[in-house]
N, C-alpha and C positions, 0 to 999 in steps of 0.2 A: 135451681139445677141448671137451667139454661145459662144463667149468669156465669156459673163456674165453668161451663163448657166454653163460653166465649173468652173468658179470661186466659185460659191455658194457651190457646193459639196466639193470643196477643203477646204473652210473655215469651213464647218461643220465637216469635218474629223479632222482638226486641233483642233477645240474646243473639240471634243469628246476625242481626244488623251490626251489633257491637263487635262480633267476631270478625266480620268483614272489614271493619274499620281498622282493627289492630293487626290483622294478619300480614299486610304488606310490610309493616315496620319490623315485625318479628322475622319475616322472611328475609328482609334485607340484612338483619343482624346475624341470623343463625344459618341460613340456607346458602350453600355454595353452589355455583354453577355445576351442572352435571359433568361438563367436559373438563373441569379443573381438578386434577388429582392432588391429594395431600402430599407435600414434599417431605423427605427426611429432614431431621433437624440440621444436619451438616450442610445440606443444600440451601436450607432457609438462611443459615448463617452466611454462606457465600453470597447469596442474593442480596442480603442486607449490606455486606461489605461492598459489593458492586454498586449498589445504590448510593452509598456514602461517597465512593470514589467519583461517581457521575456528578453528585452534587458539588463535590470539591472542584471538579473540572469546570462545571457551570459557573461556580463562583470565580474561578480564575479568569474565565472569558469575560467576566464583568469588570475585571480590574483593568485599569488604564495601561496601555502598552509600555509607558515609561516605567510604571511600577513593576510590571513583569520583567522588564529588562534589568532593573535594579536587583530584584530577587534572584534572577538567574545568575547575575554577576556575583552576588554574594555566595551562591552555592559553588560556582566554578572557581572562585578565587583561591580557596584552600588547596584544591586539587592542582591548580596551576602552580601555586607556590611549591607544593611538594615535588611536582615534576621538575620545576626549575632547580630546586635544591639537589635532586638526584642528578640532573644534567650537569650542574656545577661540580658536584663531587666527581662525576665521571670525567669531566674535562680536567679537573685538578689532577686526578690520577694519571691521565694521559700525558699531561704536561710534565708531571713528576717523572714519569717513565722516559719521556723524550729527553728531559734534562739529564737523567741518569745515563742514558745511552750516549749522550754527548760527552759527559764528564768521565765516565768509567773507562778503565783500561781493559781490553779483552784479555782474559786469562783462560787458556785451554789446558796448560800443564805447567807445573813448577817443579824444579828439581828437588826430589826428596833427599836432601843431604843427610837426614837422620833416619833413613829407611830401616837400618838395622836395629834401631831402638824404638821404633814407633809402636805404640800400644794398640794392638788390633783388638784387644778385648773391649776397650772403651771407644775406639774409633775416632773419627775426626772431631767429635765434640768433646772428647776427653771426659774427665770426671766432673768438670764444672758445669757442663750443660745437661747433665742427666735429668730426666723428668722426675718431679716429686710425685711419687705414686701413693702418697698418704691419702690423697683424695683426687679422683679423676672424674670430671663431670662432662657429660655429653653437651655439645653446643649446637651442632647442626651437621647435616649430611651434605657434603659438597655436591655441587650440581653435576660435576662430571661423572660419567659412569665408569665402566671397566669391569675387569674380571673379579677384583676383590671388593669387599665391603670397606669403605673408607668413611671415617667420622672425624669431624673437627671436635677436639676436646680441650679442656683446660685442666692443668694439673694443680697440685696443692699449692704451688708457688704463684699461680695465676698465669703461667705461661701457656701459649697456644701450641697445639700439636695436631698433626694429622695421624690418627690411629688407623693402621691397616690390619684387618682381620682376615684370617683364612690362610690358604696354602702358599701365598707368596711372601708372607712376613719373614719366615726364617731365611730362605735363600737370599732375599734382598738385603737383609742385615749383614750376612757374610760377604756377599758380592761387593757391597758398598765399601767394606774395609779393605778388600784386596785392591780395588780400583784406586782408593785413596792412598794406599801404601805405595803405589807406583807413581804418585805425584799428580794425579788428576783430581780436580775439585769434585766433590760429591755432596749429596744431601747429608745432613746430620741425623743419624738413626741410632735407635736403641731398641732392644727387644725385651718386653716384660713377659716372663713365663706364665704369669697369672695375674690378672688385674680386674678389679671391679670398676665398672663405669656407671656412675649414677645417671639416672634418667635415660639410659640407652634404649633406643627402640629395638623392637624385635628384628633380627636380621632376616632378610628375604628367605623364603623356604627353599629356593633353588641354590642357596649358598651353603657350603659345608663349613660351619663355624663351630669349633670345639669349645666346650665350656670346662671350667675347672671349679675347685672348691669355693664356697662362699658365693655361689652364683656369679662367678667371674668369667672372664674370657681368657682362653689359653693362647699363648704365643702371639702377643699383640706388638706390632712394630710401631714405634713412635718416631715421627719425622718432624723435626723442629720447624717452627715458623716464627723466627725472630722478628720483632717489631721493626727493627731498623733496616731490615733487608727488603728489597723489592723484587717480586717475581715478574720477570719481563716475558717476552714472547718465546716461542719454541725456536730451536735452531735445527737446521736441516742436515741430514747425513750427506746428501748429494751436493748441496750448495752452501759452502761455508768458507771462510777465509783461511782455514787451516788445512784444507784438503790438499793432499800431495806431500805434506810434511811427515817426518818420521814420527812426530808426536801423534798426529791423527791416525797414522797407520798402526801405531802402538795401541791406541784405544780400540781400534777395530780388532786387533789380535786378542786383546783382553776380553772382548765380547765373545770370541770363539773359545777362549780358555774357560770361561764360566758357562758356556753353552747358552748364551742369551740369544734366543731365536726371534725375539719380539723387537727388532730394530725398526722403530717407526719414529717419525719426527715428533709426534705428540708426546712421546716419552722423554723428550729432551727439553731442557729449560735453561734460559739465561737468567742468572740471579745477580742482582746488583748488591754488592756489599760495600757500604761506605767506609772510607778510611778516616783516620784521625786528622789528616791535613786538609780535609774538605774534598779530596778526590775519592775515587773508589775503584772497585774491580767489577768487571762484568764476567762472571764465572760461567763457563759453558759446561753444563752438567747433564749426565745421563740420569734423569730424575727417577725413572722407574726401572729397577733391576730385579723385578719379581719373577720374571720368566727365565730363571737360571737354575743350574745344578739339577737338570733333568736331561731330556733327550731333545735334540733339535729335530725339526721335521715339518711336515705340513700340518694343517689344522686337525688332522686325525691322529697323526703319529707323534707329534711333539708332546712334551710333558714338562713339568716344573716341580722342583723340590722332590725329586726321586733319586736319592743318592746312588742306589744300586744301578739304575739305568745310566746315570752320569758316568759312573766308574767304567761301565762296559763300552761306552762310545769311544770312537777314535778321535784324535785331535789333528796331528799333522799326517797327511797322507803321503806326500812326497815333495821333493824339491826338483823343479824342472825349469831350465832356462833362467836361472837366477831368481825364480819366483817360488814362493812357498804355497803349496796347495793344501788347504784345510778341509777337513771332513765336516763342513758346515752346511746345514740344510734349514734355512729359515728366511726371514724377511731381509731384504737388501743384500742378497747373496753376491751381487756384483761388486760390493765393497771389498770382497776377499780375492778378487781376480788378479790384482797387481801388487800384492804385498811382497816386497823384495826380501831376500835373505837378510840383508843388513837391517831392515826395519824390524823384522820379527826378532832377530837376535838382540837388537837394542833393548826392546822391552823385556826380553828374557834375561838379559844381563842385569837389568834393574831388579827384577823380581827375585833373581837368584841370591840377592843379598838378604832376603828374609830367612829367618831361622824356622825350623820345623815347629817350634813352640809358638812362634808368631802366627803361623798359618793355622795351627790348631786353635789359637785364641779367637781367630775370626769366626770359626765354626762354634766354639764354645759360647761366644757372644750371642749366637743365634739359637742357643738352647738345643743343639743337636745331641743325640745320645752319644755316649762314649764310643760306641761301635761306629756310628756314622762320622763322628769327628775324626777317628783314625782313618777310615776308608776314604773320606773326602780329602783329607790332608795329603795322604800318600798319592792320590790321583793328581791333585793340584801341583804337588812338588814334581811329579813325573812330567807333567805338561810344561812346567817352567824349565825343567832340565832339557827337554827336547828343543826348546827355543834357544836356550843358552848354549847348547851343543852345536847349533848350526854353524857349519864352516870349521869345526874343530872338535876337540874332545876335552872340554874343561871339567872341573870338579862338579859334582852333583849339587843341585839346588838344595837348600835347607841345611847346608853344612858350613856356609861362609858367613851367615849373619850372626850378630851379637845375641847373647841370651836376652830373653824378655825381661825388662826391668819390672 
C-alpha cells in the first residue's frame, strides 16, 4: 500500500518534468506575442511583396557598380531610341514645312472664271473626292478642342477625313461652297446626312449629337486630309501680306455675308498643295466656318445654324464717307471699319454671277430642309444684291448666272 502511494507522486513528477521540457518549443511554434495582432490576408500579401522588393534591392547593392551601370544603360537605351526617333520625325516634319514655305507660292484668291457653272452641290472637291461611306472607321480624336466633336476617321477607300459632328456641320458645308464660289481657297467638305462610324467613342454628354437609323450619326461633315498636302501654321487676320487689298477686304465682307462671328487666327490655316512641276501653292484658308448662318453677337447673344435668326439680321447698315458700315457684332470687328464701297461692290459683282439654283445647291449639299433652303437662299441673294447695287442700280443677283449643270 505504501509502495503504491510513493509511486504515484513519482509518476506525477516525471510527467511534470517532461511537460516543462517540451513547453518552450511548443510555445515558440504556436504562441504569438500578445502585442502582435493577426493581419488581414491582403496586408500579409503586401508585406511579403515589400520583403521581396527589399531583398531585390539588397541584391542590387551587392552587384558591382560597373554591372549596375550596364543594366541601367540597357533599360534606358530603348527609351532613348524611341525619343530620338520621335525627335527625328518632328525635325523632319519641321524641315518639310520649312521647305514647303520656301517653295510654295502664296495663294489668297484666284479668279473664278467659271463661277456661273461651278457645282455648289459637290463643292471644291467635286465628285472625284467624295468620301466612300460604305465603311467609315474611327481612328482617333484630334488633340485640339473646340465647340464641335471632331474625329479622325478612315473611309471605305482608306482615305483620311476629319468628321465634325454637331450643330456646326451644316452651316460650314454651305459656307465653304459660297466662299469657294467667289474664288477663295477652302477646305474640301462634304456632308453625310446619316453615317455609321465603327468603333466610335461615346460623344461627351455636354455635346448635342443627333443620331439616325442604324445607330448612325446625323449630319456629319467630312473634311479631307489628302496625304500629299501639308497643313502649315495659322495665318493672322491682323498681320498678313494681303491686308489692304481688295481680295482681303472681299473675304472680310464674305464673313459678314454668312454671319461668321468667330473670326480668330486659330480658325485660319495655310495649306501647302504640291504641283506637278515640283513647285506648289500655299493656300490661305479660313479652315473653320462653323459659326455661320445664325446671329452675330457676344458670347451670350450669338448663335450658329439658326436660319430664322440669320434671315432676320441686318447686313449693310449704311454707306458713309465712301465706307460701307456692316451690322456685324463679333470677333475682329475692327476689320470691318474701313471697307470701301469699291471693295464691297467688287465681291458683290463676283457673287452676283451665281444663279439662284447654285445658291440653293450650297444649302442642299448641307442637308437643310426645303423650307430652310428657300429662306437661306433668298436672304443670301438679297445680301449679294445689296453689295452689287452699291454705287448704282444693276440687275438683281441670282438672275445673271448660268443654269446649274
